[in-house]
C-alpha positions as a LaTeX table, in Angstrom:
\begin{tabular}{lrrr}
\hline
Residue & $x$ (\AA) & $y$ (\AA) & $z$ (\AA) \\
\hline
Met1 & 5.55 & 45.31 & 16.50 \\
Ile2 & 6.94 & 47.44 & 19.38 \\
Tyr3 & 8.39 & 45.62 & 22.41 \\
Ser4 & 8.78 & 47.12 & 25.87 \\
Lys5 & 12.08 & 46.70 & 27.73 \\
Lys6 & 10.50 & 44.16 & 30.12 \\
Thr7 & 9.11 & 42.18 & 27.19 \\
Ser8 & 12.51 & 42.14 & 25.51 \\
Val9 & 14.27 & 40.89 & 28.64 \\
Leu10 & 11.62 & 38.21 & 29.16 \\
Ala11 & 11.91 & 37.04 & 25.55 \\
Ser12 & 15.68 & 36.82 & 25.85 \\
Leu13 & 15.40 & 34.81 & 29.05 \\
Ile14 & 12.95 & 32.39 & 27.45 \\
Gly15 & 15.25 & 32.01 & 24.46 \\
Val16 & 18.19 & 31.14 & 26.70 \\
Leu17 & 16.10 & 28.61 & 28.60 \\
Leu18 & 14.88 & 27.02 & 25.39 \\
Ile19 & 18.37 & 26.73 & 23.93 \\
Thr20 & 19.75 & 25.40 & 27.22 \\
Gly21 & 16.93 & 22.89 & 27.47 \\
Leu22 & 17.38 & 21.60 & 23.94 \\
Ala23 & 21.12 & 21.31 & 24.37 \\
Gly24 & 20.65 & 19.54 & 27.67 \\
Met25 & 18.23 & 17.05 & 26.12 \\
Tyr26 & 20.76 & 16.27 & 23.35 \\
Leu27 & 23.78 & 16.02 & 25.61 \\
Ser28 & 22.08 & 13.97 & 28.30 \\
Gly29 & 22.10 & 10.92 & 26.06 \\
Cys30 & 19.69 & 11.87 & 23.26 \\
Leu31 & 16.80 & 10.26 & 25.10 \\
Lys32 & 14.23 & 11.53 & 22.63 \\
Asp33 & 14.31 & 13.22 & 19.27 \\
Ala34 & 12.13 & 16.17 & 18.25 \\
Thr35 & 9.11 & 13.89 & 17.73 \\
Gly36 & 9.44 & 12.20 & 21.11 \\
Val37 & 10.69 & 8.93 & 19.64 \\
Gln38 & 13.14 & 7.06 & 21.81 \\
Glu39 & 16.73 & 7.49 & 20.65 \\
Asp40 & 18.80 & 4.43 & 21.56 \\
Asp41 & 21.05 & 1.78 & 20.13 \\
Val42 & 18.26 & 0.17 & 18.07 \\
Ser43 & 17.44 & 3.52 & 16.48 \\
Met44 & 21.13 & 3.90 & 15.73 \\
Val45 & 21.26 & 0.53 & 13.98 \\
Val46 & 18.27 & 1.42 & 11.80 \\
Glu47 & 19.84 & 4.72 & 10.83 \\
Trp48 & 23.11 & 3.05 & 9.79 \\
Asn49 & 21.19 & 0.53 & 7.68 \\
Arg50 & 19.34 & 3.36 & 5.98 \\
Leu51 & 22.71 & 4.87 & 5.12 \\
Ile52 & 23.72 & 1.53 & 3.60 \\
Leu53 & 20.85 & 1.88 & 1.13 \\
Arg54 & 21.71 & 5.47 & 0.28 \\
Ser55 & 25.36 & 4.47 & $-0.17$ \\
Glu56 & 24.75 & 1.55 & $-2.52$ \\
Ala57 & 22.44 & 3.68 & $-4.66$ \\
Val58 & 25.31 & 5.97 & $-5.66$ \\
Cys59 & 28.28 & 3.58 & $-5.56$ \\
Glu60 & 29.33 & 2.11 & $-8.88$ \\
Gly61 & 29.13 & $-1.68$ & $-8.90$ \\
Tyr62 & 26.85 & $-2.14$ & $-5.88$ \\
Arg63 & 23.93 & $-3.77$ & $-7.57$ \\
Gly64 & 22.15 & $-6.99$ & $-6.77$ \\
Ala65 & 24.45 & $-9.73$ & $-5.56$ \\
Val66 & 27.34 & $-7.39$ & $-4.71$ \\
Ala67 & 25.05 & $-5.24$ & $-2.55$ \\
Ala68 & 23.65 & $-8.26$ & $-0.71$ \\
Arg69 & 27.12 & $-9.58$ & 0.04 \\
Ala70 & 27.94 & $-6.29$ & 1.77 \\
Tyr71 & 24.84 & $-6.63$ & 4.00 \\
Gly72 & 26.09 & $-10.01$ & 5.17 \\
Tyr73 & 29.53 & $-8.78$ & 6.18 \\
Ile74 & 28.26 & $-5.54$ & 7.73 \\
Gly75 & 25.64 & $-7.45$ & 9.73 \\
Leu76 & 28.28 & $-9.94$ & 10.88 \\
Ala77 & 30.66 & $-7.20$ & 12.02 \\
Ala78 & 27.90 & $-5.34$ & 13.83 \\
Tyr79 & 26.88 & $-8.47$ & 15.71 \\
Glu80 & 30.46 & $-9.27$ & 16.75 \\
Ala81 & 31.15 & $-5.67$ & 17.82 \\
Ala82 & 28.12 & $-5.64$ & 20.13 \\
Leu83 & 28.52 & $-9.25$ & 21.32 \\
Pro84 & 30.39 & $-8.55$ & 24.61 \\
Gly85 & 27.47 & $-6.37$ & 25.73 \\
Leu86 & 24.53 & $-8.50$ & 24.57 \\
Ala87 & 22.16 & $-9.93$ & 27.16 \\
Gly88 & 21.84 & $-13.71$ & 27.10 \\
Gln89 & 24.11 & $-16.51$ & 25.95 \\
Phe90 & 25.01 & $-15.25$ & 22.50 \\
Lys91 & 28.17 & $-16.62$ & 20.95 \\
Ser92 & 30.71 & $-15.49$ & 18.41 \\
Leu93 & 30.46 & $-16.87$ & 14.90 \\
Asn94 & 34.24 & $-17.10$ & 14.73 \\
Ser95 & 34.10 & $-20.89$ & 14.90 \\
Tyr96 & 31.94 & $-21.00$ & 11.76 \\
Tyr97 & 34.44 & $-18.98$ & 9.76 \\
Pro98 & 38.05 & $-20.17$ & 10.06 \\
Gly99 & 40.39 & $-17.38$ & 9.10 \\
Met100 & 38.30 & $-14.57$ & 10.57 \\
Asp101 & 40.75 & $-13.27$ & 13.17 \\
Leu102 & 38.57 & $-11.28$ & 15.55 \\
Pro103 & 40.11 & $-9.20$ & 18.36 \\
Asp104 & 39.80 & $-10.33$ & 21.96 \\
Ala105 & 36.85 & $-8.92$ & 23.86 \\
Pro106 & 37.77 & $-5.84$ & 25.92 \\
Asp107 & 37.62 & $-5.51$ & 29.69 \\
Pro108 & 33.87 & $-5.35$ & 30.52 \\
Ser109 & 34.49 & $-2.43$ & 32.84 \\
Gln110 & 35.78 & $-0.40$ & 29.89 \\
Tyr111 & 33.34 & $-1.48$ & 27.20 \\
Asp112 & 30.13 & 0.10 & 25.97 \\
Arg113 & 28.31 & $-1.74$ & 23.21 \\
Arg114 & 26.73 & 1.43 & 21.80 \\
Ile115 & 30.09 & 3.12 & 21.20 \\
Ala116 & 31.61 & $-0.08$ & 19.76 \\
Leu117 & 28.66 & $-0.74$ & 17.49 \\
Asn118 & 28.57 & 2.83 & 16.22 \\
Ala119 & 32.31 & 2.81 & 15.44 \\
Cys120 & 32.02 & $-0.58$ & 13.73 \\
Tyr121 & 29.22 & 0.55 & 11.43 \\
Ala122 & 31.09 & 3.71 & 10.49 \\
Ala123 & 34.25 & 1.75 & 9.68 \\
Met124 & 32.45 & $-0.96$ & 7.70 \\
Leu125 & 30.51 & 1.50 & 5.57 \\
His126 & 33.65 & 3.48 & 4.90 \\
Lys127 & 35.43 & 0.31 & 3.76 \\
Phe128 & 32.68 & $-1.16$ & 1.60 \\
Tyr129 & 31.54 & 2.11 & 0.06 \\
Leu130 & 34.97 & 3.61 & $-0.37$ \\
Val131 & 34.10 & 5.16 & $-3.72$ \\
Ala132 & 30.95 & 6.84 & $-2.41$ \\
Pro133 & 30.52 & 10.50 & $-3.38$ \\
Asp134 & 31.68 & 13.07 & $-0.87$ \\
Pro135 & 28.18 & 13.82 & 0.55 \\
Ile136 & 27.78 & 10.15 & 1.52 \\
Arg137 & 31.24 & 10.02 & 3.09 \\
Gln138 & 30.46 & 13.18 & 5.05 \\
Glu139 & 27.16 & 11.68 & 6.16 \\
Asn140 & 29.05 & 8.66 & 7.47 \\
Val141 & 31.36 & 10.90 & 9.51 \\
Gly142 & 28.46 & 12.98 & 10.78 \\
Leu143 & 26.39 & 9.97 & 11.76 \\
Glu144 & 29.21 & 8.48 & 13.80 \\
Lys145 & 29.77 & 11.78 & 15.62 \\
Lys146 & 26.05 & 12.24 & 16.23 \\
Trp147 & 25.53 & 8.88 & 17.88 \\
Glu148 & 28.74 & 8.96 & 19.86 \\
Ala149 & 27.69 & 12.34 & 21.26 \\
Cys150 & 24.40 & 10.73 & 22.28 \\
Phe151 & 26.09 & 8.03 & 24.32 \\
Val152 & 29.33 & 9.44 & 25.77 \\
Gln153 & 27.85 & 11.59 & 28.53 \\
Asp154 & 27.67 & 8.83 & 31.14 \\
Leu155 & 30.99 & 7.24 & 30.15 \\
Asp156 & 34.60 & 7.90 & 31.09 \\
Thr157 & 37.20 & 8.65 & 28.44 \\
Ala158 & 38.91 & 5.26 & 28.73 \\
Thr159 & 35.66 & 3.38 & 28.12 \\
Val160 & 34.82 & 5.49 & 25.10 \\
Ser161 & 38.29 & 5.05 & 23.63 \\
Gln162 & 38.47 & 1.32 & 24.33 \\
Ser163 & 34.99 & 0.66 & 22.95 \\
Arg164 & 35.60 & 2.69 & 19.83 \\
Arg165 & 38.89 & 0.91 & 19.25 \\
Phe166 & 37.25 & $-2.50$ & 19.66 \\
Gly167 & 34.44 & $-1.69$ & 17.21 \\
Arg168 & 36.93 & $-0.57$ & 14.58 \\
Ala169 & 39.14 & $-3.60$ & 15.19 \\
Val170 & 36.16 & $-5.91$ & 14.60 \\
Ala171 & 35.42 & $-4.04$ & 11.37 \\
Asp172 & 39.04 & $-4.44$ & 10.28 \\
Ala173 & 38.98 & $-8.17$ & 11.00 \\
Val174 & 35.69 & $-8.89$ & 9.23 \\
Tyr175 & 36.62 & $-6.77$ & 6.23 \\
Ala176 & 40.03 & $-8.47$ & 5.98 \\
Trp177 & 38.29 & $-11.85$ & 6.03 \\
Ser178 & 35.87 & $-10.69$ & 3.32 \\
Ala179 & 38.88 & $-9.90$ & 1.14 \\
Thr180 & 39.97 & $-13.56$ & 1.20 \\
Asp181 & 36.91 & $-14.33$ & $-0.95$ \\
Thr182 & 38.53 & $-12.78$ & $-4.01$ \\
Leu183 & 35.66 & $-13.22$ & $-6.47$ \\
Gly184 & 33.18 & $-11.51$ & $-4.22$ \\
Phe185 & 35.57 & $-8.90$ & $-2.90$ \\
Glu186 & 36.59 & $-7.57$ & $-6.30$ \\
Ala187 & 33.25 & $-7.84$ & $-8.08$ \\
Asn188 & 32.11 & $-4.27$ & $-7.51$ \\
His189 & 35.03 & $-3.15$ & $-9.71$ \\
His190 & 33.77 & $-5.13$ & $-12.70$ \\
Asn191 & 30.17 & $-6.36$ & $-12.57$ \\
Tyr192 & 30.17 & $-7.16$ & $-16.26$ \\
Glu193 & 32.58 & $-9.78$ & $-17.59$ \\
Arg194 & 33.50 & $-8.92$ & $-21.16$ \\
Thr195 & 35.77 & $-11.93$ & $-21.54$ \\
Tyr196 & 33.06 & $-14.45$ & $-20.66$ \\
Ile197 & 31.64 & $-16.16$ & $-23.74$ \\
Pro198 & 28.24 & $-17.77$ & $-23.09$ \\
Pro199 & 27.44 & $-21.08$ & $-24.79$ \\
Glu200 & 25.42 & $-20.90$ & $-27.98$ \\
Gly201 & 22.45 & $-22.98$ & $-28.99$ \\
Glu202 & 18.67 & $-23.11$ & $-29.25$ \\
Gly203 & 17.01 & $-21.86$ & $-26.08$ \\
Leu204 & 20.27 & $-20.63$ & $-24.55$ \\
Trp205 & 20.65 & $-17.13$ & $-23.18$ \\
Lys206 & 22.00 & $-14.28$ & $-25.22$ \\
Thr207 & 22.05 & $-10.61$ & $-24.45$ \\
Ser208 & 19.09 & $-8.43$ & $-25.40$ \\
Thr209 & 19.29 & $-6.87$ & $-28.85$ \\
Asp210 & 17.78 & $-3.65$ & $-27.50$ \\
Phe211 & 20.08 & $-3.35$ & $-24.48$ \\
Pro212 & 23.23 & $-5.31$ & $-25.31$ \\
Met213 & 25.48 & $-5.67$ & $-22.29$ \\
Pro214 & 28.21 & $-8.17$ & $-21.36$ \\
Pro215 & 27.21 & $-10.97$ & $-18.98$ \\
Leu216 & 26.70 & $-9.83$ & $-15.38$ \\
Leu217 & 28.64 & $-11.74$ & $-12.68$ \\
Pro218 & 29.01 & $-15.05$ & $-14.55$ \\
Tyr219 & 31.22 & $-16.50$ & $-11.80$ \\
Trp220 & 29.16 & $-15.36$ & $-8.80$ \\
Gly221 & 28.07 & $-18.93$ & $-8.11$ \\
Lys222 & 31.63 & $-19.54$ & $-6.86$ \\
Val223 & 31.50 & $-16.74$ & $-4.28$ \\
Arg224 & 31.83 & $-17.89$ & $-0.66$ \\
Pro225 & 28.42 & $-18.24$ & 1.01 \\
Phe226 & 27.79 & $-17.47$ & 4.68 \\
Val227 & 25.63 & $-20.45$ & 5.66 \\
Ile228 & 24.67 & $-22.75$ & 2.79 \\
His229 & 26.57 & $-25.21$ & 0.65 \\
Thr230 & 25.86 & $-23.76$ & $-2.78$ \\
Glu231 & 25.76 & $-27.07$ & $-4.65$ \\
Ala232 & 22.96 & $-28.29$ & $-2.36$ \\
Tyr233 & 20.69 & $-25.60$ & $-3.80$ \\
Leu234 & 21.08 & $-26.34$ & $-7.48$ \\
Ala235 & 17.81 & $-25.65$ & $-9.28$ \\
Lys236 & 15.80 & $-28.52$ & $-10.71$ \\
Pro237 & 16.50 & $-29.38$ & $-14.36$ \\
Ile238 & 14.47 & $-27.37$ & $-16.85$ \\
Pro239 & 12.20 & $-28.97$ & $-19.48$ \\
Pro240 & 13.83 & $-29.82$ & $-22.82$ \\
Phe241 & 13.65 & $-26.77$ & $-25.02$ \\
Ser242 & 10.86 & $-26.70$ & $-27.58$ \\
Ala243 & 9.06 & $-23.94$ & $-29.44$ \\
Glu244 & 6.04 & $-26.15$ & $-30.13$ \\
Thr245 & 2.76 & $-24.52$ & $-29.14$ \\
Asn246 & 1.77 & $-27.37$ & $-26.80$ \\
Gln247 & 5.03 & $-27.26$ & $-24.82$ \\
Ala248 & 5.93 & $-25.41$ & $-21.59$ \\
Tyr249 & 7.94 & $-22.58$ & $-23.12$ \\
Tyr250 & 5.26 & $-21.53$ & $-25.57$ \\
Arg251 & 2.49 & $-21.73$ & $-22.95$ \\
Gln252 & 4.47 & $-19.67$ & $-20.49$ \\
Ala253 & 5.35 & $-17.14$ & $-23.19$ \\
Val254 & 1.65 & $-16.70$ & $-24.00$ \\
Glu255 & 0.97 & $-16.07$ & $-20.31$ \\
Ile256 & 3.60 & $-13.31$ & $-20.28$ \\
Ile257 & 2.13 & $-11.69$ & $-23.39$ \\
Ser258 & $-1.38$ & $-11.81$ & $-21.96$ \\
Leu259 & $-0.26$ & $-10.02$ & $-18.79$ \\
Ser260 & 1.42 & $-7.22$ & $-20.70$ \\
Ser261 & $-0.91$ & $-6.61$ & $-23.63$ \\
Pro262 & $-2.40$ & $-4.47$ & $-22.30$ \\
Met263 & $-0.93$ & $-4.15$ & $-18.83$ \\
Ser264 & $-3.50$ & $-3.25$ & $-16.18$ \\
Pro265 & $-2.82$ & $-0.31$ & $-13.82$ \\
Glu266 & $-2.58$ & $-2.77$ & $-10.92$ \\
Asn267 & $-0.01$ & $-4.91$ & $-12.70$ \\
Gln268 & 1.96 & $-1.85$ & $-13.72$ \\
Trp269 & 2.02 & $-0.75$ & $-10.07$ \\
Ile270 & 3.20 & $-4.21$ & $-8.97$ \\
Gly271 & 5.87 & $-4.34$ & $-11.66$ \\
Glu272 & 7.28 & $-0.92$ & $-10.84$ \\
Phe273 & 7.03 & $-1.48$ & $-7.09$ \\
Trp274 & 9.33 & $-4.50$ & $-7.12$ \\
Asn275 & 11.59 & $-3.67$ & $-10.06$ \\
Asp276 & 14.10 & $-1.59$ & $-8.05$ \\
Asp277 & 16.54 & $-1.49$ & $-10.93$ \\
His278 & 17.45 & 2.16 & $-11.40$ \\
Pro279 & 21.20 & 2.49 & $-10.68$ \\
Gly280 & 22.17 & 5.88 & $-9.35$ \\
Met281 & 18.64 & 6.66 & $-8.19$ \\
Met282 & 17.70 & 3.99 & $-5.66$ \\
Phe283 & 18.67 & 0.82 & $-3.84$ \\
Ser284 & 19.05 & $-2.58$ & $-5.51$ \\
Pro285 & 16.43 & $-5.40$ & $-5.51$ \\
Pro286 & 17.90 & $-7.02$ & $-2.35$ \\
Gly287 & 18.06 & $-3.51$ & $-0.94$ \\
His288 & 14.27 & $-3.43$ & $-1.06$ \\
Trp289 & 14.25 & $-6.27$ & 1.47 \\
Leu290 & 16.73 & $-4.40$ & 3.66 \\
Ala291 & 14.39 & $-1.41$ & 3.45 \\
Ile292 & 11.52 & $-3.68$ & 4.54 \\
Thr293 & 13.63 & $-4.90$ & 7.45 \\
Asn294 & 14.36 & $-1.30$ & 8.45 \\
Gln295 & 10.64 & $-0.57$ & 8.57 \\
Val296 & 9.91 & $-3.65$ & 10.67 \\
Ile297 & 12.64 & $-2.87$ & 13.19 \\
Glu298 & 11.57 & 0.76 & 13.42 \\
Lys299 & 7.94 & $-0.25$ & 13.97 \\
Glu300 & 8.55 & $-3.05$ & 16.48 \\
His301 & 11.62 & $-1.59$ & 18.20 \\
Pro302 & 12.74 & $-4.98$ & 19.54 \\
Ser303 & 15.72 & $-5.56$ & 21.80 \\
Leu304 & 19.15 & $-4.87$ & 20.37 \\
Glu305 & 19.80 & $-8.62$ & 20.48 \\
Lys306 & 16.81 & $-9.38$ & 18.24 \\
Thr307 & 17.59 & $-6.39$ & 16.03 \\
Leu308 & 21.14 & $-7.51$ & 15.30 \\
Glu309 & 20.08 & $-11.12$ & 14.79 \\
Thr310 & 17.47 & $-9.97$ & 12.27 \\
Tyr311 & 19.91 & $-7.89$ & 10.24 \\
Leu312 & 22.54 & $-10.63$ & 10.43 \\
Lys313 & 20.23 & $-13.35$ & 9.12 \\
Val314 & 18.46 & $-11.21$ & 6.52 \\
Gly315 & 21.87 & $-10.22$ & 5.15 \\
Phe316 & 23.08 & $-13.81$ & 5.12 \\
Ala317 & 19.87 & $-15.03$ & 3.45 \\
Leu318 & 19.94 & $-12.38$ & 0.72 \\
Ser319 & 23.60 & $-12.96$ & $-0.06$ \\
Asp320 & 23.47 & $-16.75$ & $-0.03$ \\
Ala321 & 20.29 & $-16.78$ & $-2.12$ \\
Leu322 & 22.01 & $-14.79$ & $-4.84$ \\
Val323 & 25.11 & $-16.99$ & $-4.79$ \\
Ala324 & 22.86 & $-20.01$ & $-5.32$ \\
Thr325 & 20.83 & $-18.14$ & $-7.95$ \\
Phe326 & 23.84 & $-17.35$ & $-10.13$ \\
Tyr327 & 25.22 & $-20.85$ & $-9.64$ \\
Ser328 & 22.14 & $-22.25$ & $-11.39$ \\
Lys329 & 21.69 & $-19.39$ & $-13.85$ \\
Tyr330 & 25.01 & $-19.92$ & $-15.57$ \\
Leu331 & 24.69 & $-23.69$ & $-15.39$ \\
Tyr332 & 21.37 & $-23.86$ & $-17.26$ \\
Asn333 & 21.87 & $-20.68$ & $-19.32$ \\
Leu334 & 18.18 & $-20.41$ & $-20.14$ \\
Glu335 & 17.18 & $-17.63$ & $-22.51$ \\
Arg336 & 14.91 & $-14.79$ & $-21.44$ \\
Pro337 & 11.26 & $-14.78$ & $-22.54$ \\
Glu338 & 12.00 & $-11.71$ & $-24.67$ \\
Thr339 & 14.22 & $-13.78$ & $-26.99$ \\
Phe340 & 11.74 & $-16.64$ & $-27.30$ \\
Ile341 & 8.75 & $-14.40$ & $-27.98$ \\
Gln342 & 10.55 & $-12.33$ & $-30.60$ \\
Glu343 & 11.86 & $-15.43$ & $-32.41$ \\
His344 & 8.73 & $-17.60$ & $-32.24$ \\
Ile345 & 5.65 & $-15.46$ & $-31.61$ \\
Asp346 & 5.93 & $-11.70$ & $-32.16$ \\
Lys347 & 9.04 & $-9.90$ & $-33.40$ \\
Ser348 & 7.70 & $-6.54$ & $-32.23$ \\
Trp349 & 7.06 & $-7.57$ & $-28.62$ \\
Arg350 & 9.12 & $-5.93$ & $-25.88$ \\
Pro351 & 9.15 & $-6.46$ & $-22.11$ \\
Tyr352 & 7.92 & $-3.66$ & $-19.86$ \\
Ala353 & 11.44 & $-3.32$ & $-18.42$ \\
Pro354 & 14.77 & $-4.30$ & $-20.01$ \\
Ser355 & 15.77 & $-7.93$ & $-19.54$ \\
Pro356 & 18.76 & $-8.25$ & $-17.17$ \\
Ser357 & 22.06 & $-9.23$ & $-18.73$ \\
Phe358 & 22.25 & $-12.78$ & $-17.41$ \\
Pro359 & 20.31 & $-16.04$ & $-17.87$ \\
Ala360 & 16.72 & $-16.40$ & $-16.68$ \\
Tyr361 & 16.48 & $-19.56$ & $-14.59$ \\
Pro362 & 15.83 & $-19.38$ & $-11.67$ \\
Ser363 & 14.53 & $-15.93$ & $-10.73$ \\
Gly364 & 16.80 & $-13.95$ & $-8.42$ \\
His365 & 13.92 & $-11.75$ & $-7.28$ \\
Ala366 & 11.97 & $-14.85$ & $-6.30$ \\
Met367 & 14.88 & $-16.39$ & $-4.43$ \\
Ile368 & 15.88 & $-13.33$ & $-2.42$ \\
Gly369 & 12.27 & $-12.52$ & $-1.61$ \\
Ala370 & 11.47 & $-16.01$ & $-0.35$ \\
Ala371 & 14.74 & $-16.23$ & 1.59 \\
Ala372 & 14.33 & $-12.86$ & 3.32 \\
Ala373 & 10.61 & $-13.40$ & 3.93 \\
Thr374 & 11.31 & $-16.76$ & 5.57 \\
Val375 & 13.84 & $-15.18$ & 7.95 \\
Leu376 & 11.53 & $-12.27$ & 8.78 \\
Thr377 & 8.64 & $-14.68$ & 9.37 \\
Ser378 & 10.78 & $-16.70$ & 11.77 \\
Met379 & 11.59 & $-13.51$ & 13.70 \\
Phe380 & 8.24 & $-11.67$ & 13.63 \\
Gly381 & 5.55 & $-14.23$ & 12.82 \\
Pro382 & 3.56 & $-15.49$ & 9.81 \\
Asn383 & 0.77 & $-12.89$ & 9.75 \\
Tyr384 & 2.73 & $-9.67$ & 9.84 \\
His385 & 0.72 & $-6.74$ & 8.51 \\
Met386 & 2.57 & $-3.74$ & 7.14 \\
Met387 & 2.47 & $-0.96$ & 4.61 \\
Asp388 & 5.68 & $-1.13$ & 2.60 \\
Cys389 & 6.86 & 2.45 & 2.17 \\
Ser390 & 10.36 & 1.60 & 0.91 \\
His391 & 10.23 & 4.14 & $-1.93$ \\
Glu392 & 8.64 & 6.96 & 0.03 \\
Lys393 & 11.70 & 9.16 & 0.49 \\
Leu394 & 13.33 & 8.56 & $-2.88$ \\
Glu395 & 13.74 & 11.74 & $-4.89$ \\
Asn396 & 13.82 & 10.38 & $-8.44$ \\
Val397 & 11.63 & 7.26 & $-8.21$ \\
Lys398 & 8.01 & 7.67 & $-7.16$ \\
Val399 & 6.05 & 4.51 & $-6.43$ \\
Lys400 & 3.03 & 4.38 & $-4.12$ \\
Pro401 & 3.29 & 2.18 & $-0.99$ \\
Arg402 & 1.60 & $-1.22$ & $-1.00$ \\
Glu403 & $-0.11$ & $-3.03$ & 1.87 \\
Phe404 & 0.58 & $-6.64$ & 2.83 \\
Asn405 & $-0.63$ & $-9.16$ & 5.41 \\
Ser406 & 2.48 & $-11.32$ & 5.57 \\
Phe407 & 6.08 & $-11.48$ & 4.45 \\
Asp408 & 5.17 & $-14.51$ & 2.35 \\
Gln409 & 2.58 & $-12.44$ & 0.46 \\
Met410 & 5.26 & $-9.85$ & $-0.24$ \\
Ala411 & 7.69 & $-12.50$ & $-1.50$ \\
Arg412 & 5.13 & $-14.04$ & $-3.85$ \\
Glu413 & 4.05 & $-10.72$ & $-5.29$ \\
Asn414 & 7.71 & $-9.77$ & $-5.72$ \\
Ala415 & 8.29 & $-12.99$ & $-7.67$ \\
Leu416 & 5.15 & $-12.58$ & $-9.78$ \\
Ser417 & 6.17 & $-9.05$ & $-10.71$ \\
Arg418 & 8.97 & $-10.43$ & $-12.89$ \\
Ile419 & 6.50 & $-12.36$ & $-15.02$ \\
Ile420 & 4.26 & $-9.31$ & $-15.24$ \\
Ile421 & 7.01 & $-7.12$ & $-16.66$ \\
Gly422 & 8.09 & $-9.87$ & $-19.05$ \\
Val423 & 11.61 & $-10.77$ & $-17.93$ \\
His424 & 10.97 & $-14.21$ & $-16.37$ \\
Trp425 & 9.21 & $-17.47$ & $-17.10$ \\
Arg426 & 6.79 & $-18.93$ & $-14.57$ \\
Met427 & 9.23 & $-21.82$ & $-14.04$ \\
Asp428 & 11.83 & $-19.24$ & $-12.96$ \\
Met429 & 9.45 & $-17.88$ & $-10.35$ \\
Asp430 & 8.31 & $-21.25$ & $-8.99$ \\
Glu431 & 11.80 & $-22.67$ & $-8.57$ \\
Gly432 & 13.14 & $-19.41$ & $-7.16$ \\
Leu433 & 10.46 & $-19.36$ & $-4.48$ \\
Arg434 & 11.11 & $-23.01$ & $-3.60$ \\
Leu435 & 14.86 & $-22.62$ & $-3.28$ \\
Gly436 & 14.65 & $-19.25$ & $-1.55$ \\
Glu437 & 12.39 & $-20.61$ & 1.16 \\
Leu438 & 14.77 & $-23.51$ & 1.79 \\
Ile439 & 17.73 & $-21.13$ & 2.05 \\
Gly440 & 15.77 & $-18.87$ & 4.39 \\
Lys441 & 14.98 & $-21.83$ & 6.61 \\
Glu442 & 18.61 & $-22.91$ & 6.82 \\
Val443 & 19.75 & $-19.39$ & 7.66 \\
Ser444 & 16.97 & $-19.03$ & 10.25 \\
Glu445 & 18.19 & $-22.17$ & 12.00 \\
Leu446 & 21.71 & $-20.78$ & 12.43 \\
Gln447 & 22.33 & $-20.96$ & 16.16 \\
Ile448 & 23.89 & $-17.77$ & 17.49 \\
Glu449 & 22.75 & $-18.27$ & 21.07 \\
Asn450 & 23.66 & $-21.10$ & 23.42 \\
Lys451 & 20.32 & $-22.56$ & 24.48 \\
Leu452 & 20.30 & $-23.71$ & 28.09 \\
Thr453 & 18.92 & $-27.24$ & 28.48 \\
Glu454 & 16.76 & $-28.13$ & 31.45 \\
\hline
\end{tabular}
């Protein structure tokens, strides 16, 4: 195509105007992104929590309980970093946690919650995911710079510096306090405990013959919880072990076999949707519930106050539920259905997915699902309709989204999926749902705001 001189000059002028306009939109506070979606502190929080999921997927040792523990501490630090700028009568959780030496709040005239919160997230993710591959570490650096650039335009240098310093100081304090819980703090370095010798006996757990691994996190029940008293959530006693055909174990084993032989396309979809156990390729099982939370916050775009409370309590619920889960698991040491079926019914039978390397009762999936669902229901209501697209952007794991009409429905399907794929008894599911709901209720009732009485 041949351009005239006037056309060339006009095109150049338009190009300059376009570039100037785009730069101006970015530097004026990032009011909207390319799709017109509001860019603000809530969007920033969602983006950091998405990075948490990408980080744990590629960090050795951040599976299950270890991953959930990180959510709790990151959510706590984020809340405390933004606290001086929150609207309402919100209070520090310092009094709940003796030994957490938080910095004094900065001068309000030189504090911006967006800058502090952004710096806190960056510092916490750097600390918890220290062994992340270089692309993740670079993404952390880039994300902090991106959001700070969005917010600094209407702030003086002193406010930016003071707010950034405060956010990082909160991160330092919360992380230092997390280190005082030695069992939890060091667990990502050795998930599997080779020196632990499980008890032996009929009906007691032993590692799978097909995928022999040392016991996973046998002492996790002693990790410091955020809200609960672990002993108060001990699972109910299990039935006396028996392989007789008229007893609970045999009946529940037959149910498992019937669901898997053959497995319907719908059940296969459900099983794969909630399995979330592909280290190096995707988030962990509790990470699925963080991904659900991300979708809810992005869809509803609530206030920053409600956003931070949601992440705080979901993180606490997931972490505490898994502490209580492992407390009971290694107390009862119940064998997996795989072992029972192969010894008493069908030697050739195999579960759809490998049995995890720890005892069966109660189900961790059931407990975390019920706990997180109870918190989310308390925040967003009992009849929350959503399409769960948690796996949509994963490169190596392709699972179609599923539609739900409540968080409770999601939790129950999540729990049932473990029976479908053959790694849990129905008693594991039922007790996990019961305990998880109770834990979710206790976490939901945590008072972080001073209610004014009339």
